[in-house]
C-alpha positions as a Markdown table, in Angstrom:
| # | Residue | x | y | z |
|---|---|---|---|---|
| 1 | Met | 90.9 | 112.5 | 107.1 |
| 2 | Arg | 92.7 | 113.3 | 110.3 |
| 3 | Thr | 96.2 | 114.4 | 109.4 |
| 4 | Ser | 95.4 | 115.7 | 105.9 |
| 5 | Thr | 97.5 | 118.8 | 106.5 |
| 6 | Ala | 98.3 | 119.0 | 102.8 |
| 7 | Ile | 94.6 | 119.3 | 101.8 |
| 8 | Leu | 94.6 | 115.9 | 100.2 |
| 9 | Leu | 91.8 | 113.3 | 100.4 |
| 10 | Gly | 93.6 | 110.8 | 102.5 |
| 11 | Val | 96.7 | 110.2 | 104.6 |
| 12 | Ala | 100.1 | 110.6 | 102.8 |
| 13 | Thr | 103.7 | 111.2 | 103.6 |
| 14 | Thr | 103.2 | 114.8 | 102.5 |
| 15 | Asp | 101.1 | 115.3 | 105.6 |
| 16 | Ala | 104.1 | 114.5 | 107.8 |
| 17 | Ile | 106.3 | 116.7 | 105.7 |
| 18 | Ala | 103.9 | 119.6 | 105.9 |
| 19 | Leu | 103.6 | 119.3 | 109.6 |
| 20 | Thr | 107.3 | 119.1 | 110.2 |
| 21 | Ala | 107.8 | 122.1 | 107.9 |
| 22 | Arg | 105.3 | 124.0 | 110.0 |
| 23 | Leu | 107.0 | 123.0 | 113.3 |
| 24 | Phe | 110.6 | 123.5 | 112.3 |
| 25 | Gln | 110.7 | 125.9 | 109.4 |
| 26 | Gly | 107.7 | 128.2 | 110.0 |
| 27 | Gly | 105.7 | 126.7 | 107.1 |
| 28 | Pro | 102.0 | 127.5 | 106.7 |
| 29 | Ala | 99.6 | 126.3 | 109.3 |
| 30 | Pro | 97.3 | 123.5 | 108.4 |
| 31 | Ser | 93.8 | 124.7 | 107.5 |
| 32 | Cys | 92.5 | 122.3 | 110.1 |
| 33 | Gln | 94.8 | 122.0 | 113.1 |
| 34 | Glu | 92.4 | 119.6 | 114.8 |
| 35 | Ala | 92.8 | 117.1 | 112.0 |
| 36 | Ala | 96.6 | 117.6 | 111.9 |
| 37 | Asp | 96.7 | 116.4 | 115.5 |
| 38 | Ala | 97.3 | 112.8 | 114.3 |
| 39 | Asp | 97.7 | 111.3 | 117.8 |
| 40 | Asp | 94.8 | 113.4 | 119.2 |
| 41 | Asn | 96.8 | 114.6 | 122.3 |
| 42 | Gly | 95.5 | 118.2 | 122.0 |
| 43 | Arg | 98.6 | 119.8 | 120.5 |
| 44 | Leu | 100.6 | 119.9 | 117.3 |
| 45 | Asp | 104.1 | 118.5 | 117.8 |
| 46 | Leu | 106.6 | 116.1 | 116.3 |
| 47 | Thr | 104.7 | 113.1 | 117.7 |
| 48 | Asp | 102.0 | 113.8 | 115.2 |
| 49 | Ala | 104.4 | 113.3 | 112.3 |
| 50 | Ile | 105.9 | 110.2 | 113.9 |
| 51 | Tyr | 102.4 | 108.7 | 114.5 |
| 52 | Leu | 101.5 | 109.3 | 110.9 |
| 53 | Leu | 104.7 | 107.7 | 109.6 |
| 54 | Glu | 104.3 | 104.7 | 111.9 |
| 55 | Phe | 100.8 | 104.2 | 110.5 |
| 56 | Leu | 102.0 | 104.5 | 106.9 |
| 57 | Phe | 105.2 | 102.5 | 107.0 |
| 58 | Arg | 105.0 | 100.2 | 110.0 |
| 59 | Ala | 101.3 | 99.2 | 110.1 |
| 60 | Gly | 100.7 | 101.4 | 113.1 |
| 61 | Val | 97.4 | 102.3 | 114.6 |
| 62 | Pro | 95.2 | 104.4 | 112.2 |
| 63 | Pro | 94.6 | 108.0 | 113.1 |
| 64 | Pro | 91.4 | 108.5 | 115.0 |
| 65 | Pro | 88.3 | 110.2 | 113.4 |
| 66 | Pro | 87.4 | 112.4 | 111.6 |
| 67 | Gly | 87.6 | 110.0 | 108.7 |
| 68 | Pro | 87.3 | 110.3 | 105.0 |
| 69 | Pro | 85.1 | 112.8 | 103.1 |
| 70 | Gly | 81.5 | 112.4 | 104.1 |
| 71 | Asp | 82.2 | 111.8 | 107.8 |
| 72 | Asp | 81.4 | 114.4 | 110.4 |
| 73 | Cys | 83.4 | 117.6 | 110.8 |
| 74 | Pro | 86.4 | 117.7 | 113.2 |
| 75 | Gln | 84.6 | 119.8 | 115.8 |
| 76 | Glu | 82.7 | 116.7 | 116.7 |
| 77 | Tyr | 85.8 | 114.7 | 117.5 |
| 78 | Gly | 89.1 | 115.0 | 119.3 |
| 79 | Ser | 90.6 | 115.8 | 122.6 |
| 80 | Ala | 90.3 | 119.0 | 124.5 |
| 81 | Pro | 91.4 | 121.6 | 123.8 |
| 82 | Phe | 89.9 | 121.9 | 120.3 |
| 83 | Leu | 92.8 | 123.2 | 118.1 |
| 84 | Gly | 90.7 | 124.9 | 115.5 |
| 85 | Cys | 89.6 | 124.2 | 112.0 |
| 86 | Asp | 89.2 | 126.9 | 109.3 |
| 87 | Arg | 88.6 | 124.4 | 106.5 |
| 88 | Tyr | 88.4 | 120.7 | 106.3 |
| 89 | Asn | 87.7 | 118.8 | 103.0 |
| 90 | Gly | 86.1 | 115.9 | 104.9 |
| 91 | Cys | 83.0 | 118.0 | 105.9 |
| 92 | Pro | 79.9 | 117.5 | 103.8 |
């Protein structure tokens, strides 16, 4: 699912934590940066973590596709530029 930076099958607070660790502490890059771009603005930044937390805790807008496992791969979704995707658990 978009924002599954922690390689989980779904959206969780660990996705926001992993992304902020990447941005501010030099943590590991998400295996699928396109999916980590939660607000689909074409870049990874703090707004992705905020978007995700708004969705989880304040009934915000769900992240855009790609969706759960079985859906199409991230290359088929998203804004330009494509941020890259080495591995995505949602691909068949």
